[in-house]
C-alpha positions as CSV (number, residue, x, y, z in Angstrom):
1,M,0.2,0.1,0.1
2,L,2.9,2.4,0.7
3,T,4.8,1.7,-2.8
4,D,1.4,2.7,-4.1
5,K,0.7,5.9,-2.2
6,L,4.7,6.8,-3.8
7,R,3.6,6.2,-7.1
8,I,0.4,8.2,-7.3
9,V,2.8,10.8,-5.3
10,E,5.6,10.6,-8.3
11,L,2.2,10.6,-10.5
12,K,1.1,13.9,-9.6
13,R,4.8,15.4,-9.9
14,R,5.0,14.3,-13.1
15,L,1.7,15.6,-14.1
16,L,2.7,18.9,-13.0
17,S,5.8,18.3,-14.7
18,T,3.9,17.8,-17.6
19,A,2.3,20.9,-17.4
20,T,4.8,22.8,-17.0
21,M,6.9,21.9,-19.7
22,L,4.1,22.2,-22.6
23,A,2.9,25.5,-20.8
24,E,6.8,27.5,-20.6
25,D,8.6,24.8,-23.2
26,E,8.3,25.4,-26.9
27,V,10.1,22.4,-27.5
28,Y,8.2,20.5,-25.6
29,S,5.4,19.1,-27.7
30,R,2.1,18.5,-27.3
31,E,2.1,15.1,-28.5
32,D,4.3,14.8,-26.4
33,A,2.5,16.0,-23.2
34,V,-0.2,13.6,-24.5
35,G,2.5,10.8,-24.1
36,D,3.0,11.4,-20.7
37,I,-0.4,11.9,-19.6
38,A,-1.1,8.5,-21.5
39,W,1.3,6.9,-19.6
40,V,0.5,8.3,-16.2
41,V,-3.3,7.1,-17.1
42,R,-2.4,3.9,-17.6
43,Q,-0.2,3.3,-14.7
44,L,-3.7,5.2,-11.8
45,D,-5.1,2.4,-13.8
46,D,-2.9,-0.1,-12.8
47,I,-2.7,0.7,-8.9
48,E,-7.0,0.8,-9.2
49,R,-6.9,-2.5,-10.4
50,N,-4.4,-3.6,-7.7
51,Y,-7.5,-2.6,-5.3
52,T,-10.3,-3.8,-6.7
53,Q,-8.8,-7.2,-6.7
54,L,-8.4,-7.0,-2.3
């Protein structure tokens, strides 16, 4: 359970980082942001599946 909490904290940090880069960095593309956000969502889905199986 602690591992999942740490993963969630890291995923939140990654989303904030993605939003910041998208707002500030002209090199960071929307496609890159969509890819990063999709990865985070898949990770959160994995965590959710683990809890629903308990």
